[in-house]
N, C-alpha and C positions, 0 to 999 in steps of 0.2 A: 495568682497567673496570670499575666496581662493579657486580654482577648484582644487580636489584631484586627482591627478594624479596616474596609479600605472601599474606596470611590470609583474603582476602577470601573469602567465599562463591563456591559457582558463579553464583547469581542475581545482579543486580544490588541496589543499597540504594537503591528507589525512595520509600521516605516524603520525604515534603515535595516530590515532585517535583509537576511537572504536564503532562500529555499532553494532546494532541489526535489524533486519531482519525476520517480523515475516511473516508465511507464505513461509518463504525463501527453504521448498520443492518442492515447485511450479513452476509451467513454470517462470513467470515474476519473483518471490521472486527470485530463483536461479540465474537469470540473475542478477539482483540487487546483490547480496550478488556475486558474481565472480566478478563482474563490480570494486564492493567497494574495495576488495579484490586488483586489478589487480592496483589500488589506491594505493599502500600500505596501507591500512586502516585494521587495524584486525578487525573480522569481527567474530561476535556472532546471527548463525541462529535457530532460533525457531518456530517448527511447533511439530505434531504431530503424523507426516507417519515415523515412527521410520526407515522403508525400505528405503526412498527415503535420509532419513540425515545421514542413515548409509554409501551410497553411498557419499555426499555430504559433510561430516566428514572426509574422507579419502584426500579431499581436503587440499594442505597447507594453513596455514594462517586464516582460516576459523572453529570455533568453532560449535559443533554442540550439541542441546540441546533439550530431547523432552521433551513437554510439552503440555498440552489441556488450552487452552488458554482461555476455559470457565467456567475452575475452578478456582477462585478468589483467594482460598488459594495454590496450585499450582504455580498460575501465581504471586503470591507475591515472594513463595521460590525462583520458578526460576528466576526471576531479582534481588533478592537478593543475590543471590550465583552468579548471572555473576556481578553483582557491584564489590562484595567482591573480586571476582577473576582476571577480569579486570581492574579495576578501573575505573574512571570514564569515563562514555558512553554520546557522545555529539551527536550523531545521531541514530536515530531513524525512520527506515520505514516500515508502516503498511502496508506490502501486503498481510497478509492476508485475503483469503475471498471467497468465492462461489456463482458462476453463477446458477441463478434458471430461468426455465421460467413454468407457469403457468396464465392463464386465472383467474377471480376474480370468472368467471361462466361460465363455458363451456360443451355448450349443444350440441357438435358433437358427445357424443359416451356414450357408457354406463357407469355405474358408477357413485363415488360421481361426482356432478356436480359443484360442490365448491372447492373454493381455501380452501386447508387446513389448519386448524391454524398448526397444528405439520410442514410442509412446512413453515410457517413463521414465526413462532417460530426461525427455524434452519435458515431461510438465515440470519434474523434480527441480530440473536447472533452470525453467523460467521461476518457478514459482518461492523456490528455495535457496539454491545459490547462487541468484543473481540479486538476492535483498543481502548476504554473506559477503560476495565482492564490492558492492558498492560501499557498505557500513565500515568495513573493519578499513575502507579505504578513507573513508571520509572521516570517523572516527580514531583514527590516530592521530589526524591534523586534530581533530577539536581539542583531545587530550592535551598532547604536545604545548598548542597555544592556550589552552585553560578555558576553554572556549565551550560557556556551558550552551545546550538545548537540547533538543527530543528528537528524538527519530520516530518514526510511525509507520509501522508496518502493517499493510493491509494484510488480514488473514480473511477466514469465513466460517460460517459455521459449521461448513463442510468439516472441521478442523474434529470435528467431534465420531467422525464416519458417515460417509454418505454412500449410500448403496448404488455403483455403477460408476463410483469417482476414488476407486482405491487408491491413486496416484495424487492425484488432488488431495485429497483429503490426507494425507500422508504427510504431503508438502506443507501445507496450511500447520498441520499439529507441527514441526519444524518449525515455523514461522511463530508460535505460540512458547515453546521451549526455548529459541533463540532469544525473544523477547523478555521472557522473565530472567532467565542467566544472566544475560548483557544488562539489565537494569539492578541486579545485583555487583554487577563488574565494576561499573562507569557508574554509577549513584553517587561514590564518594567524591566525583568529581564536577558533578553538578550534569549530569547526562543523563537523560529519560530516555527510557524505554515505554512505547506502548504500542498495543497491540488493535486494529478495529475489524471488525466480523460482522462485516453487513450478510443480512439471511441475502433475496431474491432481490436487486435493486433493478428497475424498470429502466433498462439500457438499450440499444439493440442489439449490444453482445449476449445477453441474456435471451433474447429473445433468438436470436441465433443459436443458443448454445440448445434453446431447452421447448416442446412442442407445447401451441399452446396449450393444450390438453393437461399436459405435465404443469405448466404455468398457474392453473386455473385451479388445480387440485394442490400447487403448495398454497395458495392465497386461502383457498380453504382451511389448510391447516391450520393458518397464522393468527394469532386472536384479531389484530387490528383489520382482517380482512381485507390485506391492499399490499404490492409490492412497496418497496422501501423507495423512494425520490431519491433524486440523484442530493438534492438539497439538505435528506437526512442526513448523509456521508458527509460533506463537506461541514457542516454544523458540527460534528460529532469530531473532526480534523480540526475546528477551531478550538474545541474544549479541549481538546488534548493538548495543543501551544498554549493556552491561557490559565490550566492550570497547573502550578508548580511543583504542588505535592502531590503529583499523580504518576507513578510509574510501575513498570513492570504489569501490567493488569492487559487483560482482551476486552474488550468492550464492545459487547455482541448489539447491533442495529440490524436486530432479526424480526419487530413488532409483535416480540413475544413467542414466535413460532421455534423456541429451543426451550420454553417453559415444562 
C-alpha cells in the first residue's frame, strides 16, 4: 500500500477560495470570518443585524450582506446573488444561533409556568431551520456545478440535553443529526459536513446568558478548568477545512466537560 506523504502547512491554503459565514455579526461568527479572511479566504458574512454588519463590512476582504435567514425567498435571493457575484463558494460556516434558557415548567414565580410555544419556535427556527435553509440553497449549487467543499455547522455540548435549555438542546441535537445525514448523502460528490460543538466560550454573549456563579460552576466541572477561548473555536474551523478526510463528525471543543 502506498503511503501518502505531504508537506502541506498546518493551516489550510484558502487563497482564492470563497466562504460564507452565517451569523457572522455575532461574537463567534465574526471571529470565524476574520480568521478565514486572515488566511486569504474571500469571506461573505450574512446576518440580519445591519448595525453590526456595517462595522464588519468595513473590514478589508469581507463582504457583508443583510438577510433574514428564516425567510426562504430572501435566503434564496441572497445566496444566488452571492454565488453570481463571487463565483463558486466552497466553504459554508453556519454560525447563526440563539442561546435560550427556559425550563419546561417553572414553578418558582408568578406568571406563565410553561415554556412558551413562541420561545420554542424562535429557538428551533434560529438554530435549526436557518441551517437547513442556507445549506439546501448553497449545496444545491455546489452539487450541480460539482464544487467540492465543506459545510461546518455550529452545534453545542448542550445537544446531549442540558437542564433548562430544552429547546436549545433539541435544536443542536437536530444540527448533529443533519450533519451526519448530509455527510452520507453528499459525500460521493466531495461535499463534507462537520459539526463543531463548543462548550462554554468566553464571549459577551455567554456572559449575558449565564450568571457569573453559573459560569464558575461550569468551569469547576471542566477538567481544563477554564472557558474556551474564541481561538480554540476558530482553530477547529481551520482543522475541519484542512482535513479533507473528515466528514459526518461532531467535534467537541469543551475542555473535557463531556467526558
